[in-house]
N, C-alpha and C positions, 0 to 999 in steps of 0.2 A: 603588702601584697606581693605576693612571690611572681616575678617575670616569669611570663612562661612565651616570649615573641620570637624566640628563635628554636631550633631541634635542640641544642644544647641545653637552653635553660628550662625547655620542658621535661627532657630526660631527668635534671637535675630535681624540678620538683615532682616528679613522679618517685624516684629512688628515695631521696630524703624528705619527703611529706605523704606522700600516698603509701606507699608499697609498705613502710613502717607502721602504720596503723592497721595493717591487714595482716601483721604478723612474719614479715620477710624479714631475714637478716641480711640486710643490703652490704655487700663489697665492695670496695673502690674498682678492683679488677672489674665486677659485671658493669658498673657506671662508665668505664673506658672503654670496655669493647662494647657495649652498646652505642657511645657515640661514632664510634668510629663505623661500626655497620649502617651506622644511619648514613652518615658519611658518602659512605659507597654507594648506597641507593639514591642520594641525591644527585651525585654529582656523574652518574651510571658509569662509576669503576668495575673491577674487578677484584676480588678480596680474599687473599689465603688466611682465613681468622683460625690460629691456633689457640684452643682454650681448653685445658686441661679442667679434670673433673674437680666440680666446686666453685667453678667459675660462673656459672649458668647462663651457657650459652644461648640454650634453648630460651627462658625468657628475655635475651638481648634481644635476639632477629625477632621475634614476635613485635618487641616494643620498638625495634628501629623501623620496622616494617611499617605499622602502624603512625608512628611519630611521622616518617617519610610521605605517608598519604595523608595526613593533617595539612602538610604542608606544602606540599604539591600535590593536589586532588586528581588533578588531568593528568600530569605528565606527560606531554604531547610530545616531547624528547624520543620519550620509550615508544609510545604510539606511532611515532613515523617511520618506526621497523617494517608495519604491517599495513598490508595494500587495504585500500576502502572495499568493504564487501558489502552484499546485502545482509549478513550476518554480524558484520564489525563494523560501527562507524566513529566519527570522531566521539560520539557522546556514549558509545560501547564500554560498560566498567572493565576493566583489566583487575587480575587477581594476582596476588603471589602466588609464585610455586615452592612449597615445600617437597624435596626429592629425601627420601631416608633410606636405611637399608634394612632397618629391622622392624618387625609389625610393633614391635613393643612400644616403640616410637611412637609410631604414628598413632597406636591406642591411645597413649600418653596423651600426644599434641589434640586429638578429636575430644576425649573425654574429659582431661585436665586441663592441663597449659591453656589451650584457647578458650575454653568455656568460663574458667575461674577471670583469665583476664578481663574478657569483656564484660564479666558479672561489676568487678573492680572500675573501671574504666566509666561504665554507663554511672555507679552510684556516684562517681565523682563529678559527674556532666562533663567527662575529658572527649567522649563520643555521643552520638544522638543514638545511633540504632546499634544494636547487638551485632558483633562480630560474629559471621558465619563462616563454615568450611566444610569444603565437599572432599570424600575421601575416595580416591581411585583407584579401583581396581581394573586386571584384564577383564576382556568379556567370559573367558574360562571359569571366572568365579561366580555366576550368575546361573539359574535357571532359564532354558529356553521351556518355551510351553508347548510347543510343538514337537521337538524330540521328548520331551517327557511323557507326552501322549503314548508316542511312537515305541518308547522304550515300555511302559504300562503293557500296552498293547501284547510286546512279544514277552513278557515276561511269564516265566515259565515258575514263579513260584508259589507258596501259597498266600491266600487271602489275607493274612496278616502281613506280609510282608508290601503288598502292593499300599495297604492302608498306611503302614508306617511312612514309605514314601510319599506319598499325597498330605499327611499329615504334616511333614517334615517341611516341605516345600509349600505348602497352602500359609504357613506361618510366616516364612521367608525366602526371599529368592536369591538369598545371598548365602554360595554354597561352604563358605568358612564358618559358619552357623550352626551348618548340616553334620554334627558327629554322630548323627546315627548313622549316616549314609556310609558305605564303602566309596573309596577311591575309585573303582570301575562303575559304580551308579553314578560317580560325579560326573564322571568323564560321558557317559550314556547321556545324560540331561545336559549339560551344559551348552553355552551358549557358540555356536560355530560360525555362523553366519546370521546377517539377516535379511534373508530375499525379500524384495517388495513382493511378490505374490504370496508371500504368506499368507493365510488367512486368521492367523491370531493376531497380525500386526495393530491392529486397531486399538484392543484391548493389552496390549504387548506389557507387561509388568518392566520389563528388563528395559525396554526403548525410554518410558514414563520416568522411570527411575535416572536413566541418561539425558534426560533431556534437563532434568533436575539436576543432577551433577554438572552437567558440563554449562548450566547459567553462570554468566561471568556475575551475578550478584553476590556468587561467594565470594569472600574475601580472599579467602586462603584455598590452593586447589592441593592436596596434601598425596602424594603419591610415592611407591618405592622408586629408586633408580632405573631399573627395568624397565617400569612403565613411561619414567620422561625418557628416558633414552629410544623406547619407540616412539614419543611423539615426537623427538627429533630426527629420529628416520622419517616418518612420514611429509616434514615439512620440508627436508631435502628433496626427498621424492613426489613433493607437490602430490599430495595422498591430503585425505580430508583429516585434518587437526583431531588428535586426541585429546589435548588439552586446550581451553581458550586462550587466546592472545593475551600475552602477562604481560605485567610490567617490570619482575624480578624475580630472579631466580635464589633461592636459599637450598644449596647442596649440603647436607647434616651428613655426621655421619662419610665425610669424604675421602676419608683413606680407603673408602672399598668402592669409588666412584670406576677409577679406572679398571678393576677389575671386572665392574658391569660393563664399561664399555665392550671390553674385550668377548665378555661371554654373550652379550648381546649380539657380536656381529660375527658370534661362532657356530656354524651350523656341518649337521651332521646327517645322513642318512644312510641305512642299512636296508641293503641290498634285498637280502634274503628274507625281512620282516617285511617289508614292502611287496614282495614277491608275493610270501605267506598269505597276505590281506585280498592280495588281487585274486590268487587263485579260488578263495573262498566267495568271490561273489559270484553268483549265479543271476540270470535276469533269462524272462519269455522274450524281452524285445531284442528283434534282432541289430536295431544299431547300435545297442548298450553292447551286447554281446562282442558286437565287431569291436567296440572300445575298448572292450575288457581283453580282448585275444591282442591287440597291436601294443596294449601298455604292457601286459606279460612280456610278450616279443623283445620290446624293446629292453626294458629289465634287464632278460635273459644275454642280451647280445651285449649291452655294456659291462655286465659281470665278466663274461669273458674275457672282454677287450680289458678291463682293469684285472685283471689277474696277472696278466705279463707284465704290470707294473709293482716296483718292488713296496715292500710294505715298512711302516714306521720310519719312512723319510720322506722329506718334503720332494715334491714332485711337480714337473709342470705338465699341464694337461698340451698334448698337443693339439692341431686341429681338427682330424679326424675326433680324437674323444672328446675335445670341447664341443663339434657338430654333434656326437650321439647325448652326450646331456641335455643340449638344449631341443632334441627331438622328443626325447624322455621326458620333459618339465612340459614339450607341448601335449603329448599325449595323456600326463597328467591330468592336466589341465580340464582338456576334451571332457576324460572319465568325469572328472569331478563337478561339470557342470548338470552331470545325470544322477549320480549317488549322493548320498548323506553319511562320508564317513571318515570321520575326523581325522585317524591316522592315514588318509591318503591326501586331505587337506594339506597337512603338517608337512608331508612328504612335498605337496607339490609347492608348498612356501619355501620350504628347504633350497629345492633345485632352483628358485628362484630365485634367491640369493647367491647360491654357489656359480649361477650364471651371471651374477649382477657384473657390469662391465668397470672393476675395480681392481686396484691391488690384492691381490690374497695370497695366502700359503694354503697349498692344499695338501694331506698327506691321507693315506690309506690304512686302516688297522683291519686285516684280514677283507671283509665283504664290505665294510663301512667307509664312505667318502666324509672326508673333513676338509673345513673351510673357515678360512678366519682372515679377516681385513688385518692387511699389515699395520694400517696406520690408523685403530681406532678412535685415537681421539681428534681426527678430522672433522667429525662429525656435529660435534658441540662448536668446536671453531667455527665452521660456516655458518652456523644456525642462530649462535649466540655472541663468542665470543668478539668476532668481528663487528657485531652490529651496538649498537648505543644501548645495550640492555645490562644492566646492575645486574650482578653475579656475587654469591659469597659462598666460600666454599667452606667450611667450618667443620673442626673435627679435635680430638684430643692427643692427635698426633698426626701432625703435618712438616713436622723439619727434623732434621738432625742437631741437637743443640744449635737451635737456629734458624739454621741453614736451610731453606727451604727449595734448591736447585733440582732435588729428585724428585719433587712431588711439584714443579713446575713443569717437568719433562713428560711425567707418567701423565698427567692431565691436559698435555697440549697447550700446555701457557708460555713456553719459551720465545715464542716471536712477539708476543703484546709486551706493548711498550712500559716504560716506568713509570709513566704518568698514569697508564690505564692500570694497572696490576701492582696492587698493595698487600701488603703483609703486615701482620699483627702476631702477637705471642703470648700469652695470657698464662702464667704459671698457676699453679691448684695454690688455693690460699693455705692450705692448711700446712701446719706444722707440721714438717715430714720428717722435720730431724726428731723428735719427740715421738711419732706415730709408728715410725718403722724402721726396722735394721734390713741391712743386707748382708745374705752369708755366701759367699763365694765357697766352693767345698775345693779343698786340696786330696780329696781321698779317691776321687773317681778315676779310672784309667780313660786313655783318649777313647773317643766314640767311636765304638766298631759294631753293629748291632749283630752280628751274626759271630761275635769272640764271647764265649759266656761268663768269662770273667768280666768282662767291661758289664754286663748286665748284672752280674753279681755284686760290683759295688756298685751300682745305681740304686740295685734294691736294697743294702744293707745301707745308706746313706737315705736313702726313702723312709726305712722303718725308723732309724733313728730320729732324725724328724719330725716322724710323726709320736713319735712316742714322747717328744718334751712340745709339742703343741696339744697333747692329748685329742689327737684326730685333728679335727676343723681345718683341712687341709684341701685345696685342690692342687692336683699335680697336670703339669702342663705336657707334654707327648708332642712331639713331628710325624707320629707314623702310629699307623693302628697294630703294625707287627710287634713292635716296640713295647707299647703300650700291654699288649695281650702276654706276652714273654714276663714284664714287670709283672703283671699282676700275678700273674701262677708262682711268681716267686717269694712276693710277700703274704697271699694269702693265709690265713693260720699265723701269720708271725705278728700278730698286732693284735691288741682286740678289741679295736675301732671299727665301725663297720664299713666297708670298702665297695663303694661303687664304680661299675667301670660302664662310663658311655659310650657302648660298641656303636656300631653302623644302625643297627635295628633299634637302637634306644630312643627316645622319643622325650621322655620325663624324667631324663636321670637328673637335671638340676634342680627340677622340684621335688624330686627325692631329696637329693641332698641337702636341701633348706629345710624338710621337715623331719631330718634323722638327724639326731642329738649325737655332737662329737663324730661324724663321719668324713669319711676320703674320698675324693671323689676322682678319678682319672679320666682325663679327656684330649681327645686331640684337637678339640672345635670351641670350647672356650677360651681361646685366648680374647678375645674382643665380646663386648655385646653381656655381657653376664655381670649384675650388679646386685650382689651379695652384701648387705651390711650389718651391722654387727656382730657379735662373738661366734657365728655362724661358722664365719670366715676368718681362719688367724693366721694362716699359713699359704702361701702361692709356690710352688717346688716346680722351677723349668729344668726341666730333664736337658734340653739340649736345645743349643741355637739354634732357631726357627730359618734356615737358611732357608731359600725356593729350590723346590724338588726339581733337578733338570729333567727336561723335556723338549718336544720337536720345538716349541714356540718360544722357550728359552733360547735354545740353540738357534733360531734364527736370528732372533735379537743382540746374540751374543756377535753374529756378523756384522755389527753392523758398528763395533769397535776395535780399533787397530789388533789389540791383543788381549788375552786372559785378564792378566792386572787391571785393565783399564775398566774390562767391565766389570771386574769384583768390584773394585770402587765405583763405578759409577753406578752400578744395580743389584749388586748381591749383598753388599756390607748395608746399604739405606735400606733396601728390602728388610734384610733382616732386624735392624735396629729399628724398625718403626713396628715390626710384628712384637718384637721383643719389649718394647712400651707400651705395647697394648697389653701384655701378658703380665705387664710387674702392674700395670692400672688396675686389675682386677683384685687386688688386696684393701687400697684405701680408697674407699666409698662414699666417707663420712668425716666431718671433722672429730667425732669420739671413737674411729675405726682405731686399732693397734694389731700391730702383728709382724711377720716374717717373711720376706722375699728371701727366697734361696736360687743360687745357679749350680746345679751339678754338670756343666760341661766344663771339664779341663783345658778347653781350649780359651776359658777366660782367667786363669789363673796368673799371677803375678809377672810372671816372664812371656806371658801368650802376647802373638800378633795382635790379638782381638782385645784385648783387657784396655788397650787407650780408646779404642772405641765405644766399647760397654760401657765405661766408667763415664763418658760421655751422657750418656741418656738416664744412669740411674737415679735415684732420689737422690737427696741432699740430707742424707742419713749417715749413719755409721756403718762402713763395710767391714766385716768380719769374718776370720776365718778357722775359728774356733766355735763350737757350738755352747760359747758363755754368756747368760744373759743377767747378768748381775745388776738391780737396779732398774731392766728396764721392763716396761709395764707392756703386757699385750692385751690381746681383746679377750684372752681366757680369763675366765674370772671364777673360776669352779674349784673344787678339790684336785691336790696334787700340786698347785702351783709351789709350793716349798720344795717341791723336789726335782723341781727343774729349774729354780733358779728366779723366779719369773716375782714380783710381788700380784698379790691377787688383788 
């Protein structure tokens, strides 16, 4: 009989006796990763769990959570982080939070991973009740009955327009499912707030849905990083929680979490747009008219004041300007009590954050105020890290050759003790030596985007690479301008379809997947793109993905004694992480094969960056000439003999 008396032995039983019966290919790295994560949860620690492609990190943390709940069903140590309240007692169940960066992973968790795992564990008698999960989204993703009725009443379209909106919203209140509605339609009918005086409240589908989703009876609460950070903000400011009190947090795609922290604490207010909205407001109510006029006056006055301050520079508001901003916030707050205007409510919330009493950076761009927290990582430290809540931060790229210092700093983990903070790194189990090669070009000029000769050298190499792989290439750029220039140079110079993912393109990746032997140019596909099989045989990196200098990076640089220290501590690690992400687009399955190409001359043999880049390259051959004798690629169709690959 198999021993299942400890978490470790139960994990062994699942991987070695249960999952193989259902067709799972179990790898030692996945077993190690699951045991590590289960240990983190049971000891209430924090982990940076790096898990490269093929290690099965998603399955690992789901199993770790389930095993942990079986052996520590109540988890009083985690429970003690929360105050006793009418909605939370010592008997209330606590879910695990799973926060991700991508919608695709959330869908996979809800529709594939969790249901499939629940079914297996139920069938094997490991659990007695199904594992359920709630997908949490912001209120603007749902239909408000009150605002819908108001919008339909004012709609000056045809009956078919009204019928279409009614038909769409009657089947589901989830606006993500309403493909037939325009973004403008959605903005007019989405939930803004839920006043207790609303006559639809008793029968409100949104409130009923939220009550169900908030139920702690769901084993997992799945959300994106922004939603989780919004919950952290609510907890810090003693506002109602967005998520139930939880016993542990899984931050998947954690390499994007620090950016989400900054994004969620960055606010901007365009004074001209806000003034335009207010000027359009008309009212027969004298009191409301008075509020409109006061707010319009405040906006005009503060706009004149800000016009005297420098543009595109970090600024410090003087006491008078701060006072004016607070007055404007008060005027907007009073006005929003009488009107139902989403843009004005957004403006009020923005000013509320801008006037918050914390260290912030301010700057102006023409008539827009921008504000961001100097220390965005403090919020998760205060709400989660400093408590006895276990946290697993996981991604395929969390270190530079096993060194986690960069991400510790980015995620606010520098001050966490070595006892509490653990790290682990599981490399890809794929045979990268046989599956790929890295080509470092020596035929391109130093990067100068405005130099026609540089662009010509890049285009020439790209055409050569496209022809060698019969298309099937993903070309990664760091700027739209360079991408457009190279696109113009290679168009018509190769027989393969070329797709450019421009700013307005939404389906470029799907189009690439469906187009035989296509070539995709993109600035955004450095991560989150999973294209398996022969459709992708080549990833071409045009330029090292360094951070684009801006006011925030310049302000961050001031924290370091000189440019070299800042470059070594921030610029190079950030670039290497993104480069690893880009390289990782190629090998997504154990049968994938292909070529990784780097066209940046700064990675040449005598380059200062060569050593850094070598540390993160796959364990495979590095070549400087396009010779592939005996190398088998994803490409299996005709013409293989002409490029020296085995078919």
